[in-house]
Every structure is written in structure tokens, then in C-alpha cells.
N, C-alpha and C positions, 0 to 999 in steps of 0.2 A: 384853260377853257374860259371863254368870256361869260359875263353875266347873262347875256341874251341866250347863249347856247344852253346854259343850265336851265333857264326858264322854259325854253322850247322842248326840253327833254321831259317835262312833267306836265300833266294836265292840271290847269289852274282850276281849283274847286270853288273859287270865290263867287262866280255867278250862281252856282248851285246853292252855296251856303247863304247868299243874299236872298235867293228865292225861298229857301227853307225858313229863314228868319221872317220874311214877309208872310209866308203861309201860316207860320205859328202865331204871329201877331193877329192875323185875320181870324183864324180859327179860335184863338184865345178870346177875342172879342165876341165872337159868336157864342162860345161856351159861357162867357160871363152873362150875356143877354139871356141865354137859355136857363142859367141857374136862377136868374131873377124872375123869369116868366113861366117856367114849367113847374107844375105841382110836384111835390116830393114823391108821390105814388105813380107818376106817369110811366107808361110802358112805351118804350121807343123802339121802332123797327130797327134791327141791326143787321139783318141779312134777308136777301130775297132769292127765291128759287127761280128755276128756268121759266116757270109760268108767269113770273112777275109778282107772285103772291109772297107776302112776308112769311118767313118760316122760323124766325127767331126774334124775340124782343129782349131788350135790356132795360135796366133801371136808369134813373136820372144821372147818377154819377158816371156809370159806365159809358153812357151815350155822349157825355160831355168831354171825357178825357181820352177815350180810346184812340180816335184818329189823330188828335194832336200828338200823343205819345208815339204813335206809329211814325208820323212825319218826322219827329225829332230823331228817332232811331234810324230812319231811312237816310236822313240828311247826313248824320255822322258816319254811317256805314259807307255811303257813296263818296264821301270826302276822303275816307281812309283807303278804300280799295285800290285806287290807281297807284298808290305808293307801294303796294305790296306785290304787284304783278310784274312780270318781265315785259320787255318791249315797250318801255315807257314812252319812248319817242313816237312810236306808232300810235300808242294810246292818246298822246297829246294831239297828234295829227287827226285823230278820230273824235275830237272833243265834241263836235256838234251833235252827233247822234247820241253820245253819252249824256250831254246836257239836255238835249231834247227829251230823252226818256226821263231823266231826273225831274226836270221842271214840269213836264207833262203829267207825271204821276202826282206831283204835288198839287197841281191845278185840279186834277181829277178828285183827289182826296178832300181838298178844300171844298169843292162844290158838293160832294157827297155829304160832308159834315154840315154844310149850310142847309141843304135841302132836308136832311134828316131832322134838324132842329126846327126848321120852319114848319115841316109837316107835323112834328110832335106838338107844336103850338097851335095846331088847327089848320095848317095849310093843306093843299092837295096837289102838290107838284108831282109830275110823273117821273119818279126816281129812275126806274129802269131805262126809260127812253132817254132821259138826260145823260145817264151813264153811257149808253150806246153812242150817242152823238159825240160826246167827249172822247170816247175811244176812237171814233172815226177820225177826229182831228189828230189824235196822238199817232195813230197808224199812218196817216198821211205825212206827218212830220218825220217819223222814223223812215218811211219809205223814201222820202226825199234825200235823207242824209246817208242811208246805208251804203249806196254805191260809192260814196266818197270816202269811206273808211279805209284804213290800212290795217294789215294783219296785226291783231292784238288779242289779249286774253279776256277782255271784259265787254266789248261793244261790237255788235255785228254777228254774222253767222260764224260761230266758232265751233269747228269740228277738228278732229285730228288731221283731216285732209286739207282744210283751209289754212291751218296753222303750219302745214308742211309745204304748201304750194301757193305762191302769190297768185298764180293764174286761177286756181280753184277759189281763192279768197275773192278776187275781183268778180268773177262770173257768178259765184253763189250769192254774193252780197248785191250784185246788180239784179239778179232774179228775185232775191228776197225783198229788195226795195220795191220792185214792181208789184209783187204780190201784196205787200203791206199797203201800198198806196191804193191799189184797187179795192182791197178790203175796207180801207178807211173811207173811200168814196162811197162804196155801197152802204156802209153803216150810216153815213151822213144823209144819204138820200132816202133811207128807209126808216130811220130812227123814230120818226113821228107818224109813220104811215101804216106799216105792216103790223099785224098782231104781235104782241110781246113774245109768245112762245116761238113764233117763226123768226122773230128778230134775234132771240137768243140762239136759235139753231144756226142762223147765218153767221153770228159772231163766233160760235164754237167751231163750226166747220171751217170757216175762213181762217181762223187762227191756227187750226191744226194743219191745214194745207200750207199756209204761209211759213209754218215752222218746219214741217217735215220735208216738203219738196226741195227746198234749197239744201238741206242736209244730204239727201240722196244725190242731188245734182253735183254737190261738191265732191263726193266720192267718184262720180263718173268723170268729172273733169280732171281730178287728181290722177286717175289711172292713165290718162293720155298726156300728162305733162312730163316731158323728158327732163325738166330741170328740178323736179321735186326732190 
């Protein structure tokens, strides 16, 4: 087997690892700035409810290290997982949706960390609205790449039926991609307009529909696929 064939059989984690390193450097710099500028007794918002109101606060150290540690663990986990699953060649062929999710989540966490520290230092940025807008971008990216995936165990609409039928995989991921793209567009258009409780309801309902409908549809397609 040639060197190129071996490479194509595995998802290359280097773009995700580079993005992880960049995110850690950026959040580390933000944390260093926060350590120097936030008072020791500061109470930092750590979680927001559906109404957009803060429902949990954390201390200075917790707020400065939690998200960077999560990003470090996420990067290591996502780098290892493709090596532990079957259908590696299909996983490599589906790299764009995997990397879009990986990098998109890193961007989301980095912005959340930055806004959290800025607000703790006296800023007044609309955290929930910013998160919803970023989720909109992430859903649009995932929606674009999902129809281009091939049957694998870690990226796309993965059900017993899509893993057993290429036809079910293609159609379910095409539908899932459309639903995710529509949800992403709606979130982008409404993130800074509608009331936060309504925005949260849109995000929750849209995510549920985008997750459940393709699963049911994959079963329906699988039933009619003679090659399953």
C-alpha cells in the first residue's frame, strides 16, 4: 500500500489540533489579562437560563481556567476518536463536517470566554445573543457539509439504519443538512432582534427538529432500500 493510500485512510487531525492550539493561546492570553484586572472577590457569570438571566456565578479562578481546560480536553478527544472507530476511510472522506464541528465549537467557546471576562471587568456585551448568532454560523457550516459525508461512526446522521444503508445515509444527511442550514439562517436573522426567551425557544425547537426528523426519515428510507 502506498504512502498516499495510508494517509487517505485516516482523518488528518492537524487542522483541528492547530485550531485548538490557537484557541488555547488566545484564551490563555484573555485569562492572563483577567487575572491581572479582575478583583479576587469577583463573581463571574458562568451559566445563563432560557430567559437570558444568569443562574450561576463562579469565582475568579474558575472563570479563568474552566473553558481553556474544556477546550484542551475537547481537542485531545477529537484527535483520538477517529483512530478508534471503524470505516476510517469514510471518516476521512467526511473530514469537512468533522473539522467544521471541531473548529466551530472552539470558536464558540473562545468567544464565550472572551465575552465572559470582558463583562466581568465591567463590559455589557449581550452574551446570549452572541452565542445564538455563533450557533447560527455553526449550523450553517454543518448544514453545508453534512450532505457530502459518507457512512461513518462519528460525523453526520448516524443511526442503525444509515449505517446499514448507503441510501438511507445519503438521504438522511441531505435532509439533516437542509434543516441545520435553515435553523442556522433563522438564528442569524433573529439573534439580535427577537426577545431572548423566544430566541432560546427557536434554538431548542429547531435543534430538536433537526435532530429527530432525519432519524425518523432514515428508518423510513431504510425500509424501502432493497440493498440494505
